[in-house]
mmCIF file of the N, C-alpha and C atoms, coordinates in Angstrom:
data_MODEL
# 
_entry.id   MODEL 
# 
loop_
_atom_site.group_PDB 
_atom_site.id 
_atom_site.type_symbol 
_atom_site.label_atom_id 
_atom_site.label_alt_id 
_atom_site.label_comp_id 
_atom_site.label_asym_id 
_atom_site.label_entity_id 
_atom_site.label_seq_id 
_atom_site.pdbx_PDB_ins_code 
_atom_site.Cartn_x 
_atom_site.Cartn_y 
_atom_site.Cartn_z 
_atom_site.occupancy 
_atom_site.B_iso_or_equiv 
_atom_site.pdbx_formal_charge 
_atom_site.auth_seq_id 
_atom_site.auth_comp_id 
_atom_site.auth_asym_id 
_atom_site.auth_atom_id 
_atom_site.pdbx_PDB_model_num 
ATOM 1   N N  . UNK A 1 1  ? 0.847   -1.175 0.000   1.00 0.00 ? 1  UNK A N  1 
ATOM 2   C CA . UNK A 1 1  ? 0.000   0.000  0.000   1.00 0.00 ? 1  UNK A CA 1 
ATOM 3   C C  . UNK A 1 1  ? 0.892   1.237  0.000   1.00 0.00 ? 1  UNK A C  1 
ATOM 4   N N  . UNK A 1 2  ? 0.592   2.183  -0.902  1.00 0.00 ? 2  UNK A N  1 
ATOM 5   C CA . UNK A 1 2  ? 1.307   3.444  -0.982  1.00 0.00 ? 2  UNK A CA 1 
ATOM 6   C C  . UNK A 1 2  ? 0.415   4.554  -0.453  1.00 0.00 ? 2  UNK A C  1 
ATOM 7   N N  . UNK A 1 3  ? 0.952   5.376  0.445   1.00 0.00 ? 3  UNK A N  1 
ATOM 8   C CA . UNK A 1 3  ? 0.169   6.478  1.003   1.00 0.00 ? 3  UNK A CA 1 
ATOM 9   C C  . UNK A 1 3  ? 0.870   7.803  0.733   1.00 0.00 ? 3  UNK A C  1 
ATOM 10  N N  . UNK A 1 4  ? 0.078   8.807  0.395   1.00 0.00 ? 4  UNK A N  1 
ATOM 11  C CA . UNK A 1 4  ? 0.582   10.154 0.132   1.00 0.00 ? 4  UNK A CA 1 
ATOM 12  C C  . UNK A 1 4  ? -0.297  11.138 0.882   1.00 0.00 ? 4  UNK A C  1 
ATOM 13  N N  . UNK A 1 5  ? 0.314   12.143 1.466   1.00 0.00 ? 5  UNK A N  1 
ATOM 14  C CA . UNK A 1 5  ? -0.402  13.193 2.172   1.00 0.00 ? 5  UNK A CA 1 
ATOM 15  C C  . UNK A 1 5  ? -0.136  14.513 1.469   1.00 0.00 ? 5  UNK A C  1 
ATOM 16  N N  . UNK A 1 6  ? -1.210  15.155 0.974   1.00 0.00 ? 6  UNK A N  1 
ATOM 17  C CA . UNK A 1 6  ? -1.115  16.522 0.473   1.00 0.00 ? 6  UNK A CA 1 
ATOM 18  C C  . UNK A 1 6  ? -1.404  17.404 1.676   1.00 0.00 ? 6  UNK A C  1 
ATOM 19  N N  . UNK A 1 7  ? -0.370  18.050 2.192   1.00 0.00 ? 7  UNK A N  1 
ATOM 20  C CA . UNK A 1 7  ? -0.418  18.684 3.506   1.00 0.00 ? 7  UNK A CA 1 
ATOM 21  C C  . UNK A 1 7  ? -0.638  20.201 3.412   1.00 0.00 ? 7  UNK A C  1 
ATOM 22  N N  . UNK A 1 8  ? -1.558  20.717 4.238   1.00 0.00 ? 8  UNK A N  1 
ATOM 23  C CA . UNK A 1 8  ? -1.760  22.158 4.453   1.00 0.00 ? 8  UNK A CA 1 
ATOM 24  C C  . UNK A 1 8  ? -2.224  22.929 3.222   1.00 0.00 ? 8  UNK A C  1 
ATOM 25  N N  . UNK A 1 9  ? -3.042  22.302 2.374   1.00 0.00 ? 9  UNK A N  1 
ATOM 26  C CA . UNK A 1 9  ? -3.610  22.994 1.225   1.00 0.00 ? 9  UNK A CA 1 
ATOM 27  C C  . UNK A 1 9  ? -4.941  23.628 1.579   1.00 0.00 ? 9  UNK A C  1 
ATOM 28  N N  . UNK A 1 10 ? -5.433  24.469 0.689   1.00 0.00 ? 10 UNK A N  1 
ATOM 29  C CA . UNK A 1 10 ? -6.777  25.016 0.829   1.00 0.00 ? 10 UNK A CA 1 
ATOM 30  C C  . UNK A 1 10 ? -7.725  24.022 0.177   1.00 0.00 ? 10 UNK A C  1 
ATOM 31  N N  . UNK A 1 11 ? -8.557  23.378 0.978   1.00 0.00 ? 11 UNK A N  1 
ATOM 32  C CA . UNK A 1 11 ? -9.446  22.318 0.503   1.00 0.00 ? 11 UNK A CA 1 
ATOM 33  C C  . UNK A 1 11 ? -10.778 22.927 0.074   1.00 0.00 ? 11 UNK A C  1 
ATOM 34  N N  . UNK A 1 12 ? -11.172 22.645 -1.160  1.00 0.00 ? 12 UNK A N  1 
ATOM 35  C CA . UNK A 1 12 ? -12.509 22.976 -1.657  1.00 0.00 ? 12 UNK A CA 1 
ATOM 36  C C  . UNK A 1 12 ? -13.121 21.632 -2.027  1.00 0.00 ? 12 UNK A C  1 
ATOM 37  N N  . UNK A 1 13 ? -14.153 21.216 -1.278  1.00 0.00 ? 13 UNK A N  1 
ATOM 38  C CA . UNK A 1 13 ? -14.643 19.838 -1.434  1.00 0.00 ? 13 UNK A CA 1 
ATOM 39  C C  . UNK A 1 13 ? -15.845 19.682 -2.357  1.00 0.00 ? 13 UNK A C  1 
ATOM 40  N N  . UNK A 1 14 ? -16.353 20.785 -2.928  1.00 0.00 ? 14 UNK A N  1 
ATOM 41  C CA . UNK A 1 14 ? -17.440 20.677 -3.882  1.00 0.00 ? 14 UNK A CA 1 
ATOM 42  C C  . UNK A 1 14 ? -18.822 20.586 -3.272  1.00 0.00 ? 14 UNK A C  1 
ATOM 43  N N  . UNK A 1 15 ? -18.926 20.662 -1.955  1.00 0.00 ? 15 UNK A N  1 
ATOM 44  C CA . UNK A 1 15 ? -20.239 20.569 -1.300  1.00 0.00 ? 15 UNK A CA 1 
ATOM 45  C C  . UNK A 1 15 ? -20.903 21.928 -1.130  1.00 0.00 ? 15 UNK A C  1 
ATOM 46  N N  . UNK A 1 16 ? -20.153 23.004 -1.402  1.00 0.00 ? 16 UNK A N  1 
ATOM 47  C CA . UNK A 1 16 ? -20.672 24.346 -1.188  1.00 0.00 ? 16 UNK A CA 1 
ATOM 48  C C  . UNK A 1 16 ? -20.227 24.953 0.131   1.00 0.00 ? 16 UNK A C  1 
ATOM 49  N N  . UNK A 1 17 ? -19.594 24.127 0.988   1.00 0.00 ? 17 UNK A N  1 
ATOM 50  C CA . UNK A 1 17 ? -19.056 24.652 2.240   1.00 0.00 ? 17 UNK A CA 1 
ATOM 51  C C  . UNK A 1 17 ? -17.875 25.572 1.918   1.00 0.00 ? 17 UNK A C  1 
ATOM 52  N N  . UNK A 1 18 ? -17.579 26.520 2.808   1.00 0.00 ? 18 UNK A N  1 
ATOM 53  C CA . UNK A 1 18 ? -16.413 27.381 2.576   1.00 0.00 ? 18 UNK A CA 1 
ATOM 54  C C  . UNK A 1 18 ? -15.119 26.562 2.528   1.00 0.00 ? 18 UNK A C  1 
ATOM 55  N N  . UNK A 1 19 ? -14.151 27.067 1.787   1.00 0.00 ? 19 UNK A N  1 
ATOM 56  C CA . UNK A 1 19 ? -12.836 26.436 1.730   1.00 0.00 ? 19 UNK A CA 1 
ATOM 57  C C  . UNK A 1 19 ? -12.199 26.442 3.118   1.00 0.00 ? 19 UNK A C  1 
ATOM 58  N N  . UNK A 1 20 ? -11.343 25.457 3.372   1.00 0.00 ? 20 UNK A N  1 
ATOM 59  C CA . UNK A 1 20 ? -10.660 25.382 4.660   1.00 0.00 ? 20 UNK A CA 1 
ATOM 60  C C  . UNK A 1 20 ? -9.256  24.830 4.453   1.00 0.00 ? 20 UNK A C  1 
ATOM 61  N N  . UNK A 1 21 ? -8.383  25.100 5.407   1.00 0.00 ? 21 UNK A N  1 
ATOM 62  C CA . UNK A 1 21 ? -7.022  24.568 5.352   1.00 0.00 ? 21 UNK A CA 1 
ATOM 63  C C  . UNK A 1 21 ? -7.025  23.163 5.921   1.00 0.00 ? 21 UNK A C  1 
ATOM 64  N N  . UNK A 1 22 ? -6.419  22.247 5.190   1.00 0.00 ? 22 UNK A N  1 
ATOM 65  C CA . UNK A 1 22 ? -6.389  20.870 5.649   1.00 0.00 ? 22 UNK A CA 1 
ATOM 66  C C  . UNK A 1 22 ? -5.448  20.030 4.815   1.00 0.00 ? 22 UNK A C  1 
ATOM 67  N N  . UNK A 1 23 ? -5.509  18.740 5.029   1.00 0.00 ? 23 UNK A N  1 
ATOM 68  C CA . UNK A 1 23 ? -4.637  17.794 4.335   1.00 0.00 ? 23 UNK A CA 1 
ATOM 69  C C  . UNK A 1 23 ? -5.479  16.665 3.748   1.00 0.00 ? 23 UNK A C  1 
ATOM 70  N N  . UNK A 1 24 ? -5.015  16.130 2.648   1.00 0.00 ? 24 UNK A N  1 
ATOM 71  C CA . UNK A 1 24 ? -5.720  15.069 1.937   1.00 0.00 ? 24 UNK A CA 1 
ATOM 72  C C  . UNK A 1 24 ? -4.861  13.815 1.949   1.00 0.00 ? 24 UNK A C  1 
ATOM 73  N N  . UNK A 1 25 ? -5.428  12.719 2.430   1.00 0.00 ? 25 UNK A N  1 
ATOM 74  C CA . UNK A 1 25 ? -4.725  11.437 2.478   1.00 0.00 ? 25 UNK A CA 1 
ATOM 75  C C  . UNK A 1 25 ? -5.153  10.583 1.295   1.00 0.00 ? 25 UNK A C  1 
ATOM 76  N N  . UNK A 1 26 ? -4.176  10.099 0.543   1.00 0.00 ? 26 UNK A N  1 
ATOM 77  C CA . UNK A 1 26 ? -4.427  9.236  -0.608  1.00 0.00 ? 26 UNK A CA 1 
ATOM 78  C C  . UNK A 1 26 ? -3.755  7.896  -0.352  1.00 0.00 ? 26 UNK A C  1 
ATOM 79  N N  . UNK A 1 27 ? -4.514  6.806  -0.502  1.00 0.00 ? 27 UNK A N  1 
ATOM 80  C CA . UNK A 1 27 ? -3.966  5.454  -0.366  1.00 0.00 ? 27 UNK A CA 1 
ATOM 81  C C  . UNK A 1 27 ? -4.200  4.697  -1.664  1.00 0.00 ? 27 UNK A C  1 
ATOM 82  N N  . UNK A 1 28 ? -3.131  4.186  -2.243  1.00 0.00 ? 28 UNK A N  1 
ATOM 83  C CA . UNK A 1 28 ? -3.200  3.415  -3.489  1.00 0.00 ? 28 UNK A CA 1 
ATOM 84  C C  . UNK A 1 28 ? -4.019  4.117  -4.559  1.00 0.00 ? 28 UNK A C  1 
ATOM 85  N N  . UNK A 1 29 ? -3.859  5.441  -4.679  1.00 0.00 ? 29 UNK A N  1 
ATOM 86  C CA . UNK A 1 29 ? -4.523  6.198  -5.726  1.00 0.00 ? 29 UNK A CA 1 
ATOM 87  C C  . UNK A 1 29 ? -5.944  6.627  -5.428  1.00 0.00 ? 29 UNK A C  1 
ATOM 88  N N  . UNK A 1 30 ? -6.457  6.314  -4.245  1.00 0.00 ? 30 UNK A N  1 
ATOM 89  C CA . UNK A 1 30 ? -7.824  6.683  -3.880  1.00 0.00 ? 30 UNK A CA 1 
ATOM 90  C C  . UNK A 1 30 ? -7.809  7.613  -2.673  1.00 0.00 ? 30 UNK A C  1 
ATOM 91  N N  . UNK A 1 31 ? -8.725  8.593  -2.672  1.00 0.00 ? 31 UNK A N  1 
ATOM 92  C CA . UNK A 1 31 ? -8.854  9.499  -1.529  1.00 0.00 ? 31 UNK A CA 1 
ATOM 93  C C  . UNK A 1 31 ? -9.349  8.695  -0.336  1.00 0.00 ? 31 UNK A C  1 
ATOM 94  N N  . UNK A 1 32 ? -8.579  8.713  0.732   1.00 0.00 ? 32 UNK A N  1 
ATOM 95  C CA . UNK A 1 32 ? -8.916  7.957  1.939   1.00 0.00 ? 32 UNK A CA 1 
ATOM 96  C C  . UNK A 1 32 ? -9.537  8.848  3.012   1.00 0.00 ? 32 UNK A C  1 
ATOM 97  N N  . UNK A 1 33 ? -9.017  10.084 3.139   1.00 0.00 ? 33 UNK A N  1 
ATOM 98  C CA . UNK A 1 33 ? -9.495  10.949 4.212   1.00 0.00 ? 33 UNK A CA 1 
ATOM 99  C C  . UNK A 1 33 ? -9.112  12.392 3.924   1.00 0.00 ? 33 UNK A C  1 
ATOM 100 N N  . UNK A 1 34 ? -9.892  13.311 4.475   1.00 0.00 ? 34 UNK A N  1 
ATOM 101 C CA . UNK A 1 34 ? -9.568  14.730 4.479   1.00 0.00 ? 34 UNK A CA 1 
ATOM 102 C C  . UNK A 1 34 ? -9.467  15.141 5.941   1.00 0.00 ? 34 UNK A C  1 
ATOM 103 N N  . UNK A 1 35 ? -8.334  15.722 6.303   1.00 0.00 ? 35 UNK A N  1 
ATOM 104 C CA . UNK A 1 35 ? -8.054  16.053 7.693   1.00 0.00 ? 35 UNK A CA 1 
ATOM 105 C C  . UNK A 1 35 ? -7.955  17.569 7.825   1.00 0.00 ? 35 UNK A C  1 
ATOM 106 N N  . UNK A 1 36 ? -8.792  18.172 8.674   1.00 0.00 ? 36 UNK A N  1 
ATOM 107 C CA . UNK A 1 36 ? -8.728  19.611 8.876   1.00 0.00 ? 36 UNK A CA 1 
ATOM 108 C C  . UNK A 1 36 ? -7.480  19.989 9.652   1.00 0.00 ? 36 UNK A C  1 
ATOM 109 N N  . UNK A 1 37 ? -7.000  21.199 9.401   1.00 0.00 ? 37 UNK A N  1 
ATOM 110 C CA . UNK A 1 37 ? -5.806  21.702 10.085  1.00 0.00 ? 37 UNK A CA 1 
ATOM 111 C C  . UNK A 1 37 ? -6.030  21.656 11.584  1.00 0.00 ? 37 UNK A C  1 
ATOM 112 N N  . UNK A 1 38 ? -5.004  21.276 12.312  1.00 0.00 ? 38 UNK A N  1 
ATOM 113 C CA . UNK A 1 38 ? -5.093  21.177 13.764  1.00 0.00 ? 38 UNK A CA 1 
ATOM 114 C C  . UNK A 1 38 ? -5.359  19.765 14.240  1.00 0.00 ? 38 UNK A C  1 
ATOM 115 N N  . UNK A 1 39 ? -5.690  18.887 13.297  1.00 0.00 ? 39 UNK A N  1 
ATOM 116 C CA . UNK A 1 39 ? -5.916  17.482 13.633  1.00 0.00 ? 39 UNK A CA 1 
ATOM 117 C C  . UNK A 1 39 ? -4.608  16.728 13.389  1.00 0.00 ? 39 UNK A C  1 
ATOM 118 N N  . UNK A 1 40 ? -4.333  15.713 14.174  1.00 0.00 ? 40 UNK A N  1 
ATOM 119 C CA . UNK A 1 40 ? -3.115  14.928 13.998  1.00 0.00 ? 40 UNK A CA 1 
ATOM 120 C C  . UNK A 1 40 ? -3.032  14.327 12.606  1.00 0.00 ? 40 UNK A C  1 
ATOM 121 N N  . UNK A 1 41 ? -1.850  14.352 12.028  1.00 0.00 ? 41 UNK A N  1 
ATOM 122 C CA . UNK A 1 41 ? -1.654  13.822 10.682  1.00 0.00 ? 41 UNK A CA 1 
ATOM 123 C C  . UNK A 1 41 ? -1.124  12.395 10.738  1.00 0.00 ? 41 UNK A C  1 
ATOM 124 N N  . UNK A 1 42 ? -1.596  11.533 9.846   1.00 0.00 ? 42 UNK A N  1 
ATOM 125 C CA . UNK A 1 42 ? -1.138  10.145 9.839   1.00 0.00 ? 42 UNK A CA 1 
ATOM 126 C C  . UNK A 1 42 ? 0.269   10.029 9.250   1.00 0.00 ? 42 UNK A C  1 
ATOM 127 N N  . UNK A 1 43 ? 0.950   8.943  9.559   1.00 0.00 ? 43 UNK A N  1 
ATOM 128 C CA . UNK A 1 43 ? 2.229   8.628  8.940   1.00 0.00 ? 43 UNK A CA 1 
ATOM 129 C C  . UNK A 1 43 ? 1.970   8.157  7.515   1.00 0.00 ? 43 UNK A C  1 
ATOM 130 N N  . UNK A 1 44 ? 2.751   8.654  6.548   1.00 0.00 ? 44 UNK A N  1 
ATOM 131 C CA . UNK A 1 44 ? 2.573   8.271  5.151   1.00 0.00 ? 44 UNK A CA 1 
ATOM 132 C C  . UNK A 1 44 ? 3.919   7.981  4.508   1.00 0.00 ? 44 UNK A C  1 
ATOM 133 N N  . UNK A 1 45 ? 3.861   7.349  3.324   1.00 0.00 ? 45 UNK A N  1 
ATOM 134 C CA . UNK A 1 45 ? 5.084   7.065  2.574   1.00 0.00 ? 45 UNK A CA 1 
ATOM 135 C C  . UNK A 1 45 ? 5.725   8.341  2.046   1.00 0.00 ? 45 UNK A C  1 
ATOM 136 N N  . UNK A 1 46 ? 4.885   9.287  1.650   1.00 0.00 ? 46 UNK A N  1 
ATOM 137 C CA . UNK A 1 46 ? 5.399   10.573 1.186   1.00 0.00 ? 46 UNK A CA 1 
ATOM 138 C C  . UNK A 1 46 ? 4.422   11.677 1.547   1.00 0.00 ? 46 UNK A C  1 
ATOM 139 N N  . UNK A 1 47 ? 4.935   12.892 1.659   1.00 0.00 ? 47 UNK A N  1 
ATOM 140 C CA . UNK A 1 47 ? 4.104   14.058 1.960   1.00 0.00 ? 47 UNK A CA 1 
ATOM 141 C C  . UNK A 1 47 ? 4.476   15.158 0.974   1.00 0.00 ? 47 UNK A C  1 
ATOM 142 N N  . UNK A 1 48 ? 3.460   15.843 0.487   1.00 0.00 ? 48 UNK A N  1 
ATOM 143 C CA . UNK A 1 48 ? 3.649   16.954 -0.443  1.00 0.00 ? 48 UNK A CA 1 
ATOM 144 C C  . UNK A 1 48 ? 3.099   18.206 0.226   1.00 0.00 ? 48 UNK A C  1 
ATOM 145 N N  . UNK A 1 49 ? 3.919   19.248 0.317   1.00 0.00 ? 49 UNK A N  1 
ATOM 146 C CA . UNK A 1 49 ? 3.481   20.496 0.935   1.00 0.00 ? 49 UNK A CA 1 
ATOM 147 C C  . UNK A 1 49 ? 2.606   21.249 -0.055  1.00 0.00 ? 49 UNK A C  1 
ATOM 148 N N  . UNK A 1 50 ? 1.325   21.404 0.261   1.00 0.00 ? 50 UNK A N  1 
ATOM 149 C CA . UNK A 1 50 ? 0.375   22.095 -0.614  1.00 0.00 ? 50 UNK A CA 1 
ATOM 150 C C  . UNK A 1 50 ? 0.049   23.495 -0.086  1.00 0.00 ? 50 UNK A C  1 
ATOM 151 N N  . UNK A 1 51 ? 0.874   24.019 0.822   1.00 0.00 ? 51 UNK A N  1 
ATOM 152 C CA . UNK A 1 51 ? 0.656   25.348 1.369   1.00 0.00 ? 51 UNK A CA 1 
ATOM 153 C C  . UNK A 1 51 ? 0.621   26.364 0.230   1.00 0.00 ? 51 UNK A C  1 
ATOM 154 N N  . UNK A 1 52 ? -0.426  27.182 0.193   1.00 0.00 ? 52 UNK A N  1 
ATOM 155 C CA . UNK A 1 52 ? -0.567  28.174 -0.865  1.00 0.00 ? 52 UNK A CA 1 
ATOM 156 C C  . UNK A 1 52 ? -1.246  27.637 -2.118  1.00 0.00 ? 52 UNK A C  1 
ATOM 157 N N  . UNK A 1 53 ? -1.580  26.340 -2.118  1.00 0.00 ? 53 UNK A N  1 
ATOM 158 C CA . UNK A 1 53 ? -2.228  25.711 -3.272  1.00 0.00 ? 53 UNK A CA 1 
ATOM 159 C C  . UNK A 1 53 ? -3.650  25.301 -2.917  1.00 0.00 ? 53 UNK A C  1 
ATOM 160 N N  . UNK A 1 54 ? -4.477  25.130 -3.932  1.00 0.00 ? 54 UNK A N  1 
ATOM 161 C CA . UNK A 1 54 ? -5.852  24.682 -3.737  1.00 0.00 ? 54 UNK A CA 1 
ATOM 162 C C  . UNK A 1 54 ? -5.947  23.207 -4.090  1.00 0.00 ? 54 UNK A C  1 
ATOM 163 N N  . UNK A 1 55 ? -6.601  22.451 -3.230  1.00 0.00 ? 55 UNK A N  1 
ATOM 164 C CA . UNK A 1 55 ? -6.812  21.021 -3.446  1.00 0.00 ? 55 UNK A CA 1 
ATOM 165 C C  . UNK A 1 55 ? -8.322  20.819 -3.614  1.00 0.00 ? 55 UNK A C  1 
ATOM 166 N N  . UNK A 1 56 ? -8.726  20.261 -4.759  1.00 0.00 ? 56 UNK A N  1 
ATOM 167 C CA . UNK A 1 56 ? -10.149 20.051 -5.051  1.00 0.00 ? 56 UNK A CA 1 
ATOM 168 C C  . UNK A 1 56 ? -10.361 18.559 -5.291  1.00 0.00 ? 56 UNK A C  1 
ATOM 169 N N  . UNK A 1 57 ? -10.493 17.790 -4.215  1.00 0.00 ? 57 UNK A N  1 
ATOM 170 C CA . UNK A 1 57 ? -10.515 16.331 -4.340  1.00 0.00 ? 57 UNK A CA 1 
ATOM 171 C C  . UNK A 1 57 ? -11.795 15.761 -4.933  1.00 0.00 ? 57 UNK A C  1 
ATOM 172 N N  . UNK A 1 58 ? -11.654 15.130 -6.072  1.00 0.00 ? 58 UNK A N  1 
ATOM 173 C CA . UNK A 1 58 ? -12.696 14.267 -6.592  1.00 0.00 ? 58 UNK A CA 1 
ATOM 174 C C  . UNK A 1 58 ? -13.874 14.894 -7.299  1.00 0.00 ? 58 UNK A C  1 
ATOM 175 N N  . UNK A 1 59 ? -13.966 16.219 -7.412  1.00 0.00 ? 59 UNK A N  1 
ATOM 176 C CA . UNK A 1 59 ? -15.157 16.738 -8.066  1.00 0.00 ? 59 UNK A CA 1 
ATOM 177 C C  . UNK A 1 59 ? -14.875 17.517 -9.338  1.00 0.00 ? 59 UNK A C  1 
ATOM 178 N N  . UNK A 1 60 ? -13.623 17.772 -9.664  1.00 0.00 ? 60 UNK A N  1 
ATOM 179 C CA . UNK A 1 60 ? -13.298 18.437 -10.921 1.00 0.00 ? 60 UNK A CA 1 
ATOM 180 C C  . UNK A 1 60 ? -12.766 17.381 -11.882 1.00 0.00 ? 60 UNK A C  1 
ATOM 181 N N  . UNK A 1 61 ? -13.441 17.230 -13.014 1.00 0.00 ? 61 UNK A N  1 
ATOM 182 C CA . UNK A 1 61 ? -13.031 16.268 -14.031 1.00 0.00 ? 61 UNK A CA 1 
ATOM 183 C C  . UNK A 1 61 ? -12.729 17.040 -15.303 1.00 0.00 ? 61 UNK A C  1 
ATOM 184 N N  . UNK A 1 62 ? -11.471 17.183 -15.618 1.00 0.00 ? 62 UNK A N  1 
ATOM 185 C CA . UNK A 1 62 ? -11.066 17.959 -16.784 1.00 0.00 ? 62 UNK A CA 1 
ATOM 186 C C  . UNK A 1 62 ? -11.083 17.141 -18.074 1.00 0.00 ? 62 UNK A C  1 
ATOM 187 N N  . UNK A 1 63 ? -11.515 15.895 -18.005 1.00 0.00 ? 63 UNK A N  1 
ATOM 188 C CA . UNK A 1 63 ? -11.535 15.038 -19.186 1.00 0.00 ? 63 UNK A CA 1 
ATOM 189 C C  . UNK A 1 63 ? -12.565 15.546 -20.196 1.00 0.00 ? 63 UNK A C  1 
ATOM 190 N N  . UNK A 1 64 ? -12.160 15.668 -21.438 1.00 0.00 ? 64 UNK A N  1 
ATOM 191 C CA . UNK A 1 64 ? -13.061 16.143 -22.470 1.00 0.00 ? 64 UNK A CA 1 
ATOM 192 C C  . UNK A 1 64 ? -12.541 15.708 -23.834 1.00 0.00 ? 64 UNK A C  1 
ATOM 193 N N  . UNK A 1 65 ? -13.449 15.610 -24.792 1.00 0.00 ? 65 UNK A N  1 
ATOM 194 C CA . UNK A 1 65 ? -13.045 15.305 -26.159 1.00 0.00 ? 65 UNK A CA 1 
ATOM 195 C C  . UNK A 1 65 ? -13.480 16.439 -27.081 1.00 0.00 ? 65 UNK A C  1 
ATOM 196 N N  . UNK A 1 66 ? -14.747 16.524 -27.399 1.00 0.00 ? 66 UNK A N  1 
ATOM 197 C CA . UNK A 1 66 ? -15.193 17.530 -28.351 1.00 0.00 ? 66 UNK A CA 1 
ATOM 198 C C  . UNK A 1 66 ? -16.379 18.335 -27.850 1.00 0.00 ? 66 UNK A C  1 
ATOM 199 N N  . UNK A 1 67 ? -16.614 18.367 -26.565 1.00 0.00 ? 67 UNK A N  1 
ATOM 200 C CA . UNK A 1 67 ? -17.773 19.112 -26.085 1.00 0.00 ? 67 UNK A CA 1 
ATOM 201 C C  . UNK A 1 67 ? -17.597 20.620 -26.252 1.00 0.00 ? 67 UNK A C  1 
ATOM 202 N N  . UNK A 1 68 ? -16.417 21.060 -26.669 1.00 0.00 ? 68 UNK A N  1 
ATOM 203 C CA . UNK A 1 68 ? -16.195 22.483 -26.904 1.00 0.00 ? 68 UNK A CA 1 
ATOM 204 C C  . UNK A 1 68 ? -16.970 22.982 -28.114 1.00 0.00 ? 68 UNK A C  1 
ATOM 205 N N  . UNK A 1 69 ? -17.445 22.107 -28.979 1.00 0.00 ? 69 UNK A N  1 
ATOM 206 C CA . UNK A 1 69 ? -18.203 22.538 -30.159 1.00 0.00 ? 69 UNK A CA 1 
ATOM 207 C C  . UNK A 1 69 ? -19.679 22.768 -29.848 1.00 0.00 ? 69 UNK A C  1 
ATOM 208 N N  . UNK A 1 70 ? -20.167 22.333 -28.706 1.00 0.00 ? 70 UNK A N  1 
ATOM 209 C CA . UNK A 1 70 ? -21.595 22.442 -28.389 1.00 0.00 ? 70 UNK A CA 1 
ATOM 210 C C  . UNK A 1 70 ? -22.131 23.866 -28.400 1.00 0.00 ? 70 UNK A C  1 
ATOM 211 N N  . UNK A 1 71 ? -21.364 24.893 -28.010 1.00 0.00 ? 71 UNK A N  1 
ATOM 212 C CA . UNK A 1 71 ? -21.903 26.254 -28.079 1.00 0.00 ? 71 UNK A CA 1 
ATOM 213 C C  . UNK A 1 71 ? -22.129 26.760 -29.509 1.00 0.00 ? 71 UNK A C  1 
ATOM 214 N N  . UNK A 1 72 ? -21.519 26.128 -30.488 1.00 0.00 ? 72 UNK A N  1 
ATOM 215 C CA . UNK A 1 72 ? -21.718 26.576 -31.872 1.00 0.00 ? 72 UNK A CA 1 
ATOM 216 C C  . UNK A 1 72 ? -23.173 26.372 -32.278 1.00 0.00 ? 72 UNK A C  1 
ATOM 217 N N  . UNK A 1 73 ? -23.735 27.338 -32.953 1.00 0.00 ? 73 UNK A N  1 
ATOM 218 C CA . UNK A 1 73 ? -25.134 27.211 -33.379 1.00 0.00 ? 73 UNK A CA 1 
ATOM 219 C C  . UNK A 1 73 ? -25.309 26.107 -34.425 1.00 0.00 ? 73 UNK A C  1 
ATOM 220 N N  . UNK A 1 74 ? -24.256 25.833 -35.184 1.00 0.00 ? 74 UNK A N  1 
ATOM 221 C CA . UNK A 1 74 ? -24.350 24.797 -36.226 1.00 0.00 ? 74 UNK A CA 1 
ATOM 222 C C  . UNK A 1 74 ? -23.517 23.562 -35.890 1.00 0.00 ? 74 UNK A C  1 
ATOM 223 N N  . UNK A 1 75 ? -23.412 23.242 -34.569 1.00 0.00 ? 75 UNK A N  1 
ATOM 224 C CA . UNK A 1 75 ? -22.575 22.098 -34.182 1.00 0.00 ? 75 UNK A CA 1 
ATOM 225 C C  . UNK A 1 75 ? -23.157 20.796 -34.747 1.00 0.00 ? 75 UNK A C  1 
ATOM 226 N N  . UNK A 1 76 ? -22.282 19.830 -35.042 1.00 0.00 ? 76 UNK A N  1 
ATOM 227 C CA . UNK A 1 76 ? -22.765 18.550 -35.592 1.00 0.00 ? 76 UNK A CA 1 
ATOM 228 C C  . UNK A 1 76 ? -23.598 17.799 -34.566 1.00 0.00 ? 76 UNK A C  1 
ATOM 229 N N  . UNK A 1 77 ? -24.599 17.111 -35.034 1.00 0.00 ? 77 UNK A N  1 
ATOM 230 C CA . UNK A 1 77 ? -25.441 16.281 -34.162 1.00 0.00 ? 77 UNK A CA 1 
ATOM 231 C C  . UNK A 1 77 ? -24.741 14.957 -33.931 1.00 0.00 ? 77 UNK A C  1 
ATOM 232 N N  . UNK A 1 78 ? -24.756 14.507 -32.701 1.00 0.00 ? 78 UNK A N  1 
ATOM 233 C CA . UNK A 1 78 ? -24.086 13.247 -32.371 1.00 0.00 ? 78 UNK A CA 1 
ATOM 234 C C  . UNK A 1 78 ? -25.124 12.170 -32.141 1.00 0.00 ? 78 UNK A C  1 
# 
């Protein structure tokens, strides 16, 4: 099992709650836990300092193919 901690980032979780400072625990490529600042941090194989960065776990999917043509008035029908 490989564990990674993204430590001290600004967490935006997609629920509409305000952003907060915290850490994100990833185990074997899956989000295992979100830990708010001030809570004890688990031991991990590696830690990445995310101070000053935004962490948006699991709700932003940048995958796309051709949906950029949809705003065109004459876009092809699929």
